[in-house]
N, C-alpha and C positions, 0 to 999 in steps of 0.2 A: 528937330529932324523929322517932322511929319512927312516931308517930301519923300523920305526913303520908303514909305509904304508902297510906292509903285516900282521900286527898283527890283531888277531881276538878276539872279546869279545863274551862271551856266551850270549844267549838271556836274561837269568836271570840277569847277571851283567849289561847288557845294560839297562834293565828296571830300575834297581836300580839307575843307573846314571841319567836316565831321572827324576825319582822321586826326586833325590837330587838336580837336576839343576833347575827344574821349581817349584817355590813355589806357591802353590795353592792360598794362601791368597793374593798374589800380582798380580794375573792375570788381575784384572779389576780396581785396585785402583790407579794405577799410571797414572798421566797426561803426563808423559814423553813419548817420542818415544822410542821404543825398537825394537831390531832385534833378532829373534830366528834363529840361525844357526843350521841346521840339516844335519848331515852327512848321506849319503846313507847307505843302508843295505849291508850286506856281499855279495860279488860278486865272480864270478868264478875266476877272477884274484886274489882277496884277498886269496882265498883258494889255488891257485897255489903258491903264494908267501909265504904261510905258510908251504909249504912242505920242509923237510930237503934238503939243497943244492940248493933250488930255491929262497932263500931269496934275496932281493935287496942288491946288493953289495957282494954276495957270490962269491967265486972263480969259474970262468967258467960260470958266470950268463948268462942266455939266456932268452930273451923276449919270452913269451909263444905264442905271436901272437893272443891274444884274443881281437880283435878289438871291441871297444865300448862294453865292457863286460857287461853282465846282472847280475841281482840278482840271487843268488841261492835260493833254497827252504827255507833255513834258513834265508837268507836276506829278503825275502818277509814276512816271519813270524815276523821278527823284526819290519818291517815297519807297519804291521797290528797291532801289539801290541802297538806301539806308537800311531797309529790311535785310538785304543780302549781307550788309556789313554786320548787323546785329546777329545774324545766323552764324557767322564765323567768330564773332567776338561777343558772346552773350553778356549783356550788361547786368543780368540778374534782376530784372525788374519784377517786383512783387505786386505792385499796384500800378495800373494804367488809368490815368484820368484824362478825359477828352472833352474838349469844348463841343457843344451841341451843333455848331455850325457845320454844314455839310463838308466843307473843304477839310476841316480837322478830322471828321469821322472817316472820310475817304483816306486821308493820310494814315491815320491809325490802323485802318484795315489793311493797308499795304505794308506798313512797317511791322506790325505785330500780327502777321499771318500765323497760321497754325504751327509752322516750324520754328517760329520765334517766340512762342509763348511758353514761359517757364511753368513747370508744374505748380498748380495752386495760385497762379497769378490772377488777381482780381481785376475786373475791367468795369469802369463806371463812367458816366457822363455827368458833367457839372456845368451849370450855367454861370457859375462864379468865375470860370476862366474863359468865357466867351469874349470875343473881341469887343472893344469899346465901339459903340455905334457911331461910325463916321459916315458910312454910305449905305446904299441899299444892300450891298453885299453882306452887311453885318446884321441884317434882319433875317431871323431864322424861320424855321418851319415848326409846325405843331408836333408834339410827341407822337401822336398817332401816325402822322406822315413819316417821321423819322424811323419809327419802329418797323415799318414795312420794308425799309431799305437796309437798316442796320440792326442786326440781331446779335452782334458779338459783344455788346456792352449793355449795362443796366441803364435804361432811360426812364425808369419808373419815377424818379425823383423830380423830374422836370415839371414846372408849371406850364400854363398856357394862357398868354404868351410868357415865355421865359426871358426874352430880350427886353431891352429898355423901351418903355413907352411912357410918354409924359403924363398921361392921365387927362381927363376932361378939364380939370380945374387948374392945371399947371401950365404956366407960360415959360418956355425954355428960351433963354437968351442965345442968340446965334454966336457961337465961338469959332466956327470954321471959316476958312478963307472965303471971300466973296465968290459966289457961284450959284448954280441951280441944283438943289438937292431933292431927293425923293422922300426923305424922312427926316424927323428931328434928330439932331445930334445928341449923344449922351453927355450930360454935363460932367466935368472933371470930378466934382465932389461925389457924384453918384457912382462913377467908375471906380474911384479910389475906395469908396466905402465897401463895394463888393469885393475888391481885391484884398482889402483888409480882412474880410470874412473868409476869403479863400486861404489866406496865409494862416489864419487861426485854425481853419479846418485841417490844413496840412500839418500844422504843429501838433495836432492831436492824433495823428496817424502813427501806428507802430512799425510800419514797413521800413526796411533799410534803404531800399531803392524805389523811388516813385518816378514814373515817367508822366509828363504832362504834355499833351499835344494841344498846342494853342496858337497864339497869334502874335504879330509884331508888337502891337500896342500893349498887350498883356505882359509879354516877356521884357519889353523895354521898361515898363513901369516897375516890375518886380526886381529886375536884375541890373538895370541901367545899361543893358547891352542892346544895340540895334542889330538884329539878326536877319540873315537872308533866308530864303525859302529852304526848308529842310535842314537848316543848320541846327546843331545841338549845343545847348549850354548846360554844363554841369555845375551845380552849386551845392555846397553843404547846407543842410536844412537849417541848422542853427544860425549860420551866417545870413541866410535868406530872411529868417524871422527877425533878425536884428537890424536889417537894412530899412531905411525909410523908402517910401515909394518915390520913384524918380518922375520928374516932370519930363514931358516929351522932348523939350529942347535940351535936356541934360543927357538924353539917351545917345 
């Protein structure tokens, strides 16, 4: 289902998905640990991929060169609407983990604005939950650049670069559909390796409710769900840790 990377959901459909996914009566009643996976809002790259002839895998496909793509006006509105929902139905998030890609950071800033932050909630950034490098949009920015724009979360643990790079001596086999690309794609074994480390890290956390603002490829691999922009997937942490990583065609 790689082709779904470019699909767009309307704000109204997205909000209905949120209401269907998060059950208000269960927000504070469970003693189990749970993870709320949140996909970022619609981006400039999402809109590019939705144009006829620009779809992932289309004949003559060409990467648009939208490095570290940002949210569109529509994407920011989606994130603010989710934040409004959380302000009325506090999910009790104790730990916010965010991908270092700008679209995820922008989404997290809108969703978890000051009125939606629970007392004592920790906020951190982890490259382990960054998107698999498919396109230029999945190439990030340096920690020094990010820290100038995003000061709400701890970025100190990021390397530079923190995204996938093949290295001088490594030859990466092309696994993506035929087309013209701006960067090497991240091999599946590399992607799955870091997601395994991310799962292990989550498994060592004490918080009851963890929110992860991330991406289609990450959420699909971890949960087997293909999610739309700003959709929320709730999963029991023990269940997450016991699940094998899904291949994209299984999502």
